[in-house]
C-alpha positions, 0 to 999 in steps of 0.5 A: 943839499941846497936849502933856502935861507929866508928872513923872518917874513919867509922871504928867500934871501939866499941858500946854504949847503947842508950836510946830508949826514946831519939833515938827510937821514931817515928818522927811526922811531926807536932811536928817537924814543930811546933818546927822549926816554933818556932825557925825561929820566934825567929830569925826574927829581927822584924825591919820592919816599915812603915809610918802611915799618922801621920808620913808622911811629908806634909801639911794637907791643902786640895789639891784642892777645893771640887767641880767643878773640875770633879775629885774625892774628896781629902783632905790631899796629905799624903793619901795612894792613893798618891805616897809617902803617908801613908801605911794603916795597914802596918807592924810595929816593933815587937817581933815575938817570942812566947812561946812553951812548954818545953816538946814539944821542948824536944820531937821535939829534940828527934824525930829529933835525932830518925829520923836521926838514923832511916835513918842511917844518924847519926854517933857516933864517939869515938872522934871528933879530927884531928891531924892537923889544915889544911883544906886540911887534913879535906877535906881528912878526910871527903871525904868518906861522899861524900860532904854531909852537916854535923853537928858535935856535941861535948861537950862545947870544940871542938878540936882546930885542928878540929875547924881550919880545918873545919872553911873554909868548908861551908858544915860542921857546929859545935855545942856544945851538949847544942846547939842542935836544931831541925832546924839544925838537919833536914837541915843537911844530916849527924849528927856526935856525939861524945860519950861524946855528946851522953851521955850528951844528954841522961842525958839531954833529958831522 
């Protein structure tokens, strides 16, 4: 399919042929959810830890005699029913990540890109660059996008002025095309791709 190439001021400067296999799919919420859950599971530190009864400090001596007190029978004061005692079946440090087939990951990425294009929330620009590294200039440049959350995607090396100018703008994130992922795409209002990034994505995902 043909798609317009614009500059950062949304002026059309040309067009590009896009592969329907990458940008023309119908998004499925179940596939996108699987990929997002997989991504978020990998992010978890898994450092949560609770003490079992063998880890709690304290004597194992019976806290009072078995009979004649009128109270319940108890042994060690390290039991889970006492304040400061053990936690039964509590969480322990572990790795939350799991495997997801590469085909599903690639499919999710293609669907996320296709969904942005369908909703007209994907912009392809001739180049991602600014003439100045001032944040005020970046604010003026991205003012037409009405304070949307924006994801900028280029090849491995971003323009130095652009990196400096948007580094203090919390609603604008930057990613190299090799780092494109479903979670960052769907959580942004607008995805802006350079022509070079689009061509690399099409080669990588076809």
